[in-house]
MARMAR-54986 format. One record per atom (N, C-alpha, C): x, y, z. Coordinates in steps of 0.1 Angstrom, whole numbers, plus 5000, padded with zeros to 4 digits. Layout:
BEGIN
XYZ...
END
This chain:
BEGIN
653043734912652543764899653043664888654343614890654943524881654143394881653843344894653143214895651743234890651043354891649743374886649743364871650743424865650843424850651143284845652043214852652243074848651042994850650143024860648942944862647942964851647843094847647043124835647443044823648843044821649342974809648942824810649042774823648742634825647242604822646342694827644942674824644642674810645142774803644842784789645342674780646542614784647042514776646542374780645542374790645142244795644142174785643742244775642842174765641542134770641042024769639641974773639641954788640641954794640641934809640342064816639142124813638642244820638042214833637942314842637242304855635742284853635142214862633642204862633142274874631942354871631342444882629842394884629242444895627842424897627142554893625942544887625142654883623842654889623342774893622042794899621042854888619942784885619042834875618142954881618043064874617143174878616343204865615043254868614143284856614543414849614643404836614943514828616343514823616543614814617943634809618743704820620043664821620943724831621143874829620743944841620944084840621444134854622044254854622444314867623844274870624044254883625344214888626344324889627644284891628644384893628944474880628644414869628844494856627644484848626544564851625244544845625244594831626244674827626244734813626244624803625644654792625744564780625044434784624044444791623244324795624144224802624844274813625744194821626844134813627344214803628444164795628144044786626944054781626443944772627343924760627543794757628243754745627443644738626943674726626043584719626943484711626443354711627143244704626143174696626443134684625443064675625642914677625942864689625942724691625442694705625542584710625042544723626242504733627442564732628642534740628942634750627942714755628242814764628642764778628042654782628442594796629942564795630442504785631842464784632742584784632242694776633042814776633142874790632042874797631942934810632842854820632942724818633742644827635242674824635542704812636942734809637442874813636442964814636843104816636443144830637343174838637043214852636243344853636343424843635643554843634143534840633843424834632443404830631643384843630443464844629643464856628343374854628043334842626843254839626543244825625443174821625043164807623543134807623043144795621643104792621643034778620642944777620642864765619342894757619442914744618342924735618142794727617242794718616942674710618142634702618942724696620142694688621242794690621042864700622042964704622242964719623243044723623443054737624143184740624143234753624843354757625643334769626843394770627643394782627643534787627843544801627743674808629043694816629343814818630543854825630343964835629343934844629044034855628743954867629643944876629443864888628243914896627343814899626143844907624943864898625043864885623943884876622943764877621643784877620643674878619543704868618543604867617443614857616643744859616143804848615343924849613843894850613443764851612043734853611343684841611843704829611143664817611143514817609943454816609843314817610343234806610543294794611043214783612543184784613243244794614743234795615043174808616243114809616743074822618143124823618443194834619843244836620543144846621643074841622442984849623543054855623443074868624443164876625543064881626743094878627943014882628143034897628242914904628442914919629742854923629842724925631042654930631742574920633142554922633942464914633842324919633342234910633242094914634642024912635342044901636641974897637642074892638842084899639842184895640542124882640842204873641542154861642942104863643442004857644841964859645742064853646942084860647942184855649042104848649242114835650342054827651342154822652542154829653542254826654342214814654742314806655642284795657042244799657842184789659242154792659942274797660742254807661542354813660842414825659542374828658842414840658442294847658042314860657542204868656342254876655442164880654242194888654642234902654142354906654542404920653342484925652542424936651442484942650442534932649942434924648842464914649342564904650642574901651142654891652442594885653042664876654342614870655442704874656542644878657742724881658942674872659842764870660942744861662042654868662642564860663742484866664942564868665642534879666842614883668042574874669042654873670242614866670842484871671342404861671842274865670842164865669542194862668442094861667742114848666742024845665942034834664641964837663541984828662341914830661641894816660941784814660241764802658741814805657941814795656541864796655741774806655041854815654241784825654941734837656241774839657041724850656541784863656641704874656341754887657541804894658741774889660041824895661041834884662141894887663241914878664341804881664941754870665941654871667341714870668241674879669641724878670341684865671141774859671841734847672841614850672941524841673841414843675241454843676041364849677541384849677941524854677141574864677541704869677641814859676841804848676841904838676042024843676142134835675442254839674442284828673342364832672342414822671942554826671342624817670742754820669342724827668742824834667442804839666442774829665542684831664442644822664942554811665942474814666342374804665242274802665042234789663942154785664242004784665541964783665941824782667341814786667841684787669241654791670141704780669641714768670541774757670841914759670041984768670342124771671442144781671942024787672942034797674342034791675242094797676542104790677642114801678942084797680042104806680542244805680842304817681442434817682942434813683442554811684842564807685642624818686742554820687642594831688942644825689742704833691142744828692042734840693342714837694342704847695142834847695242904858696043024860697342974866698443024861699842974865700543094872701043064883701843164891703243094894704343144887705643084890706043114904706643004910707143024924708542964926709142914915710542864916711042814903712342774902712842724890712242594885711842514895711242384892709842364897709142474901707842464907706942584902705642564903704742664900703442644907702642754910701342734917700242744906699442634906698342624896697042644903696142724896694842744902693842714891692842634894691842594884690542684886690142764877689042854879688042834867686742884870685742884860686142994850686142964837686643054827685743174826684443154828683543264826683443354839683343294850683143374863684443404870685543324867686743344875686743274888685643214892685543154905686443024906687143014917687942894919687042764920687642654914686842534914687442444925686742434936687242354947687342204945686642164935686542014933687541974922688542054920689442024909690541924913690941844904692141754905693141794894694441784898695441814888696241684885696641674872697441554868698541604859699641514859700841544850701541414849701941384837702741264834702241134840700841124840700240994844699940994859700341104867700041104881698941214884698041184893696941274897696941304912696641424915696541464929695541384937695741354949694941264957693641344962693841464966692741544972692341654962691041684962690541794954690841924960691242024951691642154956691642244944691342374946691342464935692842504932693742494942695042534940696042424943697142414935698142304937699542364934700442334943701842374940702542254933702842274921703242174912704842164911705342044911706742034908706842004893707542084886707542084871708441964867708041914855708641794849709341824837710641774835711341794823710841704812710141594815709741504805708341534799707441594808706141624803705641764809705641864801705241994806703742014808702941924804701441944803700841904816700042004822699341984834697841994831697041904836695541894833694741924846693742004845692742024856691441954852690941864861689741794858688841824870687541854867686541884878685141844873684341794882682941754878682241874872681641854861680841954854681642044845682942014843683842104835684542014825684742074813685742014804687042014810687841904809689241904813689942004805690842074812691642184806693142154808693942184799695342164801696142284797697342294803698242404800699642354801700542394792701942354793702742454802703342394812704142474821705542414821706342454811707642394809708642444820709642364823710642404832711442524826711642634833712342744828713742704822714042754811715342724804716442804811717442734815718642804820719342874809719643004810720343074800721643134805722543144796723843204800724743204787725843274788726743284777727843174777728243134766729343044765730643104770731343034779732543094784733742994782734943054781736042974778737243034786738042944792739242984799740342884798741542914801742642824800743542844813744142724817745042734829746242644826747342684831748642614830749042564843749242424844749642364857750842274854751542244865752642154864752042004863752841924856752441784855752441724869751341644872751241584885750441674895750341804892749541894900748041884896747241944904745841934901745242074901744142094894743442224894741942194895741242284902739742274903739042354892738242294885737442354874736042384880735642504880734342544886733342584875732142524875731142564866730542704868730742754880730242884883728742894887728042774888726642774892726542704906725442734913725242674926723742634927722942664917721542634917721342484917720742424927720542284928719542224918718842314912717842264901718642244888719842284887720642264875721342134874721442084862722241954860723541994853724641954859725941984854726641854850726941844837727641724831728941764827730041704832731341734828731841634817732541694807733141614796734541654795735241554789736641584784736741544769737341634761737441604747738241474745737741394737738341264734739641284725740441194725741841214719741741244704740841184697740741214683739541304679738441284684737241364681736141344692735241434692734141414701734541434716733741384725734041404739733541284747734041264759733541164767733141214781732141164787731641204800732641164811732941254820733841224831733141234844732141314846731441324859730141404857729241384866727941454865727441484879726641584880725941614893726741694902727941744898728741824907729041964900729242064909729442194903730842214899731842134904733242154901733942014901735042004894735841884894737241924895738041824900739441844901740141754891741041814883741741734873743241754874743941654868745341654868745941644854745141604844745641584831745341704822746241714812746041814801744841774793744041874789742941844781741941954780740941944772739842044771738641984778738242044789737142004797735942094794734842044797733642124794732542094804731942194810730742184819729542214811728642124809727442144801726242154811725642274812724742314822723342324816722342254823720942264818720042214830718842264829717842214839717242074834717142064821716541944816717541894805718541814809719541774799719141694788718041614789717541534779716441594770716141714773715041794766715741874755715341854743715941934732715642074732714542114739714142254740715142334749715842254757716742324767718142314761718542424755719942434750720942434762722042364760723042354770723842484770724142524782725142634784726442574788727442594779728742524781729742624785730642574794731842644799733042554797733942604788735042524784736342564792737142464795738342494802739542414795740542484791741642424785742742414796743042294799744142264809745342224802746442314804747742284797748742244808749442144806750442094816751842124811752742144822754142174819754942084828755942024822756841934830757842024838757642024851758542114859760042064859760241944856761641884855762141874841761541944832761841924818763241974815764041894808765441934804765441944789766242024783766342034769766641894763765941854753766141714748767541694741767941574743769241534736769041514721767841494717767441474703767141604697767241614684766841734676765741694667764841794665763641764656763541864645763141814633762941894622761441884618760741994616759341994613759042034599758241964592757742004578756242004579755742124574754242144576753742244566752442244564751742354557752142364543752542494538752542534524753842524516754842454518755242394530756242484537756342464550757342534559758242434565759442474568760442384574761042454586761142384597761942424608763042324610764342364608765442264607765742204621766642104621767042054634767642154643768242254637768942354645768042474648766742474643765742574646765642684636766242664624766042764613764742744606763942854605762642844599762742914585762042844575761942914562760742854555760242924544759242874535759842834522759242724517759842674504758642614496758242674485757142624478757542534466758442444468758842354457757742254454757842204441756842104436757641994430758141904439759041804435759341704446760141614445760641524456762041574460762141594474763341654479763841564490765141574493765741504504765441594516764641534525764341604538765541584548765941464549767141434558767741304553769041294556769741174553771041164562771541044563772741014571773941054562774541164566775641214558776941174564776941074572778141014578778440874572777440784575777640644571776640614559775740704556774840684545773940564547773540544560772740424563771240454560770740574559769340604557769140734550767940744543767540864536766040874538765641004539764141034540763841134529762941104520762641194509761141244511760941364508759541424509759041464495757841424492757341464479756341574481756641694475755741804476755041814463753641834463752841844451751841964454751142004443750242114444749042074453748742174462747542154471746542264468746642334457745742444453746542544444745842654442746542754433747742804440748942784434750242834439750542794453749942674457750242614470750742474468751742444475752242304475752342254490752342124492752442064505752941924504753341874516753941744516752841634513753141544504752141444500752541304505753841274505754241134509755641144513756141034520757541034525758040894520759340894515759940774511761140754520761240634526762340594535763240494528764540514528765540414523766440384535766640264538767640224548768640124542769840124547770940034542771339954555771139824555771439744567772639654564773639664573774839574571774439434573774939344565774639194565775939114564776139014573777438944572777438854559778738834554778938744543779738624548779238504544779838374549780538294538781638224542782238134532782137994538781737904529781437764533782637674531782937584541784037484539783537354546784037244541783637104546784137084560783137034568783536994582783037084592783237054605782837134616783937244617783537364622784537474623785537444634786837454630787937434639789037534636789937544646791137624644790837774646791537854638791337994638792138064649791738184652792538264662792338214676791238144679791038084692790637944691791537854688791237714685790737634697791037684709790637604721789137584722788737484729787237454731786537444717787237384707786737354694786237484688787137584687786937714681785837794689785737774702784737844710783337804707783237674704781837614700780837634711779537674707778437674716777337594709776837494716775837404711774437454713773537434703772137484704771137374699770037354706769137254702768037304692768437384682767537434672768437464660767737524650768437554637768437714635768737784646768737934645770137994647771137914644772537964646772938074637772438074624772738184615772238324621770938314625770438444631771238494643771738394651772538434662773838494658774438434648775738484643775638614636774538634629774238764622774238874632773538844643773338954653774538974663775538884663776638894673777938914665778439034667779739074660780838974663780838924676781938834680781938694674780738654668780538524663781338514650782138404648782938384636782338294626781338214630780738124621779738034627779137944619778037864625778037734617777337634622777137504616775637464619774937414609773637364610773637214607773237124616773236984614771936934609771936844600770636784594769836714605770436694617769736624628769036724637768936854633768136944640768737024651770137024651770837104661771837194653772437294660773437374654774437424664775537484658776637534667777037674662777437754671778037884668779437884673780337954666781837954669782338094671783338104679783938234683785438234682785938204670787338194667787538244652788038364651788138424637789038334629788638304617789438234607789238084608788338034618788037894619787437844606787837724601787337664589786937514592786337454582785937314583787037224585786837114593787837014596787836904586787136904576787136804565786036694567785336684578784336584579783236614570782936514561781936544550780536564555780136524566778736534571778436674576779436764577779136894582779637004572779137124574779537244566779837354576781037414576781337524584781137654576780337744581780037874575780837984582781938024576782838124583782538264579782338354588782038494586783338554580783238614568784438674561784338824558783138884560782939024557781539064559781239194555779939254556779539314542778239304539777639374528776339444533775839534524774639614528773439574520772339554527771039524521770239654521769539684511768739804510767239774511766539854519765039844520764539984517763439994509762840114506761340104506760640204512759240204512758740344512757440364508756840504507755640504517755640604525754440624534753640734528752340694524751540784516750440844524749740944518748540994525747540874527746840884538745940774541746640664548747940674551748740584558748940454550748740454537749140334529750640334528751240214529752640194528753040114515753740184506754040124493755440044495755339914497756539834499756939764486757739844478758139784465756939744456755939824456754739794448753639724455753939664467752939594475752339694485751039724484750439814493750139744507750739804517750639744530750139854540749839814552749439904562749539844576749539934586749639894600748539964608747839894615746739944623747239974637746340054644746740094658746939964666748139974673748439854682749339754675749439764662750239664654751639714652752539624648753939664645754339594632754939674623755439624610756939644609757639554603759139574601759439564586760139664581760639664567762139694568762939604565764439624567764639634581765339744585765639764599764739874605763639904598762740014602761539944608761139994620759839944627758840054625757640014621756540104618755340074627754840174634753640164642752740284640751540274645750540374644749740384657749740504663749040524676747640584675747040584663745740634661745740774656746840844657746940984651748140994642749240944647750540964639751040824636751640814624752440694621753940724625754540624630755940634634756840534627757940584622758940494615760240514623760840404628762040414637763040304633764240344630765240244627766440254637766240324648767240334658768140454656768340504644769140624641768240744639767040724634766140834632764740784636763840884638762440854640761640954632760740904624759840984615758440974620757741084622756341084625755541154613754441094610753641144598752141144602751441254599750041264603749141224591749741174581748941114570748341224560748741354562748141454554749241554549749741634558750741734554751941754564751841704576752741724587753741604589755041634590755941534593757041594603757541504611758641534621759741434620760941474619762141384618762941414631763241304638764041324651765341254649766441324653767841264653768541294666769441214669770341234680771141364678771341444688772041564687773541534682773941614671775241594666775341494655774241414653774241314642774241394629775241364621775441444608774341414598773741524593772541504584772741604573771941584562771941664550770441674546770141784538768841794532768141924537766841924534766042044537766042074552766241964560766141984575767442034581768442054572769742114577770742004581771842054587772941964590773041914604772241964613772141924627773541944634774142054631775442084638775342184649774042214653773842314664773942454660774142484648774242624643773242644632772142724635771142734625771542844614772542914617772943024608773442974594773942844594774442794582773542694575772342684580771442584574770942614560770842744557770342784544771542784534772742754538773842754529774342614526773542514530773942374529773542314516774242354505773942304492774342164490773542084482774041954478775141954467774942064458775942074448776042224444777142274440777242414436776442444423775742554423774942594412775442714405775342714392775742834384774542934384773342894388772242984388772143054401772343184401772443264414771043264421769943234414768643234420768343104426769043004424768742874429769142864444768242824452768442824467769042684470769542674483770042544487768942434486767742474489766642374489766442314475766542404465766442354451767442244448768642254454769642154450769442024456768442014466768141884472767041814465766641854453765641794446766141654441765241554441765741424436765341414421766341444413766141444398767441384392767241344379768441304372769241424366768541534365769241654360769241764370770341824373770441934382769442044378768742094387767842214384766542174377766342044375765142004367763842044374763842064388762642104395762442254396763242324389763042474388763642544400763342674401763842764411762742814419762842794432761842834442762442914453762143044453762843124463762343084477763243104487762843094501762143214506761143194514760343304520759943404509759443354498759143434486757843504486757043484496755643544497755643634509755243764507755143854518753743834524753743824537752543794545751943934549750643954546749944074549749644094564749544214568749244244582747844194586746944194576745544144578745543994582746343914574746443774577747143744591748143824594748743814608747743844619746943944616745943984627744843884629744443814618743443714619743943594627745243554625745743444632745843484647746243604650746343654664745043654670743943704663742643704668742143564672742343464663741943334665742643274678743943304679744643254691744143314703743843444703743443514715742043474719741143444709739743404712739743264718740843184716740843054722741343054736741743174741742143194755743543114758744143064747745442994750746643094751746443214746747543314747747743344762748943384765749243424779749743314787749443184783749943074791751443044788751743054775753143024771753543124760754743124757755143214745755143124733754343164723754243094711755343144701755843044693756943084684756343174673756943284670756543374660756643314646757643214644757843154631756543074628756042994637754842914634753643004632753543114639752343204637752443274623753743304619753843364606753543264595753943134597753543034588752043014587751343024598749943014598749243124590749843244593749243364585749543344570750743294567751043274553750043184546749743074553748742974548747343024548746943104558745643164558745443254546746543324542746543414531746443344518747143234517747343164504746543034502745942984513745342854512743842844510743242954506741842954504741342864493742142834483741742744472742442614473742742564486743342444487742442324484743042204482742242094478741542034490741742084502741142014514739742064516738941984522737542024525737642114538737142234536737442334547738642414543738642534548739742634544740842654554740942564564741942594575742942474577742842374568743842264570745242304569745542394559746942444558747342524570746542624573746842704585747042624598746142524599746142444612747242344612747742304600748942224600750142294607750142424605751242514612751042514627749742524631749442524645749842384651749542284644749842144649751342134651752142184641753542174643754042254655753442374657753742454668753542384681752342324682752042254695753042134697753442064686754341954687755742004692756142124686757442184690757442224705756342274710756242314724756442194733755742084729755941964737757341904737757941904725759241844723760341924730760242064729761342144733761042224746759842214751759542284764758742204774758442084770757641994779756242044782755642124773754342174775753342104766752242054772751341964765750042044764749642064751748242114748747541994742746341964747745541854743744241904737743941874725742741914718742542064717743742134715743742274712742942314700742742214691742142244678740642294680740042254691738542284692738342434693739142504702738942644704739642724693740542664686741142734675740542714662739342644662738542614650739342544640740142444644740942364634740242224633740642154622740142014621740641934632739841844637740241754647741241644642741941574651742741474646742041374637740741344641740041244632739741314619739441444618739241504606740441494597741641514603742841504595743041364590742741254598742841124593741841094581740641134583739641114572740041184560740541314561740941384549742141314542743041264550744141194544743641064536742640994542742140884535741340924522740641034523739841084511740841114500741941184503742841234492743941134489744141044498745340964497745140824492745940734498745940594493746040494505744940474511744940374522745140234516745840144524746240014518745039934514743939934522742639884518741639974525740539994518739440084524738940024537738839894538738339834550739239854562740539854560741439864571741940004573741740094564742240234566741640294579742540354587742040414600740840514597739740494603738640584602738140604588738240504579737840514566736340534565735840634558734440664556734040634542733240534540732940494526732240604518731540694525730940804517731940884510733140894516734140984510734940914498734540794495735240714485736640664490
END
């Protein structure tokens, strides 16, 4: 029925290309036939085109012509009725079949028009349908190539592992799998076509593309699953020289584990990668950074921190004694007496109370509202220097006249330096000819020869050297700003000054001074070496340290520390009570919480004096001049860690990280910001942004 209908459409749209029939003439007008009514279905026309009409209309059974009119009939078998004035032309056989011209979207099929199938198209009059180009698709009856289109696909993803997934490319409308699909990622394409592909996921490019003939390429992001976990922190105490295994706690081979160790001053350095655990022997803060895609910013690292603390198993109590000055400020004397003292002046921290060879002064200034701290240190040393008496001639005679007064000949002009350094040397001679002699006979004098001069050692006098070590590690040497960089050595008087990148050290053989360039200082003396000042007398008895006045005071409120102020007038720096601020339980609890959260508790016994000092500074240091609110509190922690190393052989390295304290580099930069570096270009870690 469909083909018949299409055939009729084709016949009617054929235009002038109608079929041609043979007609048999019979006498009369057409009458009778299969439908005799109405004169055999007569249709009258006022023209002479009835033969053409009958050719075009298969139902027409014949026609007759008049002089200016004509009639068509529609009764098969009708013939003339005998009237001689008319002729009935009876349709008989088809002489020429009409051509079938199908419209666009149809094609000629067995003398009829058929519709083009999906995926093809035809233009008007086509004998066949043309496949859509480029494997495109079309609906049935498409009339041109423009009606062809690409179908839509989608990728269904089924996870099958941490680093893999199963991808299936399907028709988005029907859901049918596309067997001709190819998958690509990061520039690589599968070799064989398949609807399904097991993909190895990429950290660099999460985008997978499905391409298939007749379909728009479709993409989907399949990122590597992010490894999740909680930050963990632990601490372990080991003997020096022993080892400990640090375990990341993961065994998934798709995970990347990078091990780090905190650098000495700030940041961290990589130590190993690709292993789940490492064995270490050194104190330090280690960290396992765990991720599936370490270079992908979308993959946050899961870190596990390990604080390794070492203990010297052969540690013996030191022969030297240390005094610590830190924070707001607090002092722990050579003999271990702790106290707070908020003076705002320059005080004697320690001095040689036996031979008066050296003095160390500490300058305390305001570090915020009602807070003071150590700002700079002044060192004064007195060096014994020989005194010589000149006489004409080479040195002869004296207590040991033999061998020309113990003469030693030298091929240079450095005999004075030799004699200065040698107590047994009694004198020297320098020749204008470039040689010299030293003598070892007390009382030897010149023998009168005019070309020589005997310099006889007759006594000793003291030379004084004084310099100030300031914040930022600038060294004020009698008005000349100097400095020493890491790895260098400077000598002023008999004091040697070095810098190890964190602490500056001043050593004259009788004392050693360490300075962090901000608020912390440590003075070290030999046990029993008699001292005076805020650091106590170093007599092994801490109970008398707070009674060690420089001078008697008539003011009962003046403490021993007040009397060690460096002023021209006694009491000019005021009265500052010891331990004058009561520390709240809240401040103590916060310090304890910080220490416990760092996991460092339980390894060793921390000094309650230093923890009390930290709570004191936490309570009172909120308005300090330092950037950040924990410099004062952490200065106390820094002193505590130094004391543990000095007096127990226990080494904490980069403890500041988990106790949320400024790093050693932060301390250096803050000292430079607030202090006086000798030059900005040479100051350790100078940051020009900070001025």
